[in-house]
Steps between C-alpha positions, in 0.01 A plus 500: 500500500562341837479126566168557676364685196618215277321251722180704500489525120579131461230402748245728331558332164504154658152568634365598159722296269220282360285805429791680333593202284141464384492854356867560414678168487545445127644691207164487325364726774772760439464785253669444165681832536663378820608180331648702215687733737649215699590296192675798341695563820589131543644485153735791571653321801778245496584268786291360785172672584326544834128551549499699825156460651406214271160418647373168359774497234321603180748771403800283591374235260453768236854628554640145468361445153774450246720317749579792729637431850240640741423476870230663710475623857200612701409576860198269487546133582167425333605670177832315493323168553261580214785612274698182564195285429412682177856540368719221644772565243580836661649593836285692748598606852349697784709815519513873556602796284714619790750217451476329163636143510753560222865602466607853415466575128366154421173590327426619151157633588249551782125524449307663783147511362257658748697360793686813613164670566486351850841636603488802729623802300781559751633152421480517121849656451661212691309244294608663175860499625465128571373446146804689371732283712356181353513615136802486274600831338254554217248264659136594461231588752129527424261642759121496471291705744191715541531852365395770745634761742839373613512348849125532545349191655178341384265230618629189327285190550783290642766716667598868537622642169628823351478690172800626304552714193753390237684830552553444872589135452749599231672737744530224759636263238766754399603533865535121522725480195259440214444666165133515404433381146121505477192614688133441430168606646154397390145467619314174533255318278175377651613137475817550707532380856580845642342839436798702628729655234803294402863611487827327417866600496783309333860572593848356474766483769777752446866393515514642854231388745426846631514853362494821697220732397591852398311733727367828370637809678 
């Protein structure tokens, strides 16, 4: 994702931030299964957590329950302002996946819940490598995204977005130095905000930050 692409996504969400927050700004508006998935993942992580693409901060606040150290970043100035107002006890900054504002190996976990969907598929490997850089060995990563033909774009209401399958995402994670621990796919209930199928992949950072794939002859 180039700086211009970052700026375009941030501006698109700035323009519709109030609308987004109205329909998806609180935990009560999220599906219970998503809350369960994220809570289970959170409780397997130790050390500081980062909500990468935090939006208005609802998941960061959820991650911080129990006294966890959590910060959030997002491309949208409007989202960061809303997150700071709603959750002043937490740290929120405008920032990009391409250069996380943390030291190497300093995080115990990264949540990227439906935020990687706006990253051009050609840029996803570099973003996953950046996640691996920021995580300590054994640190956890949880990705949420729309299940569909990998790298196929679709007409998202806010900004260009792409589908992925858990299988393809798992391959990219392995290339970036992760070991996948869990995948899930499910359809949507009528009460959910989106109608597109849901997918999630949980992984942990391997002792080395990158592994070479074994190519078939």
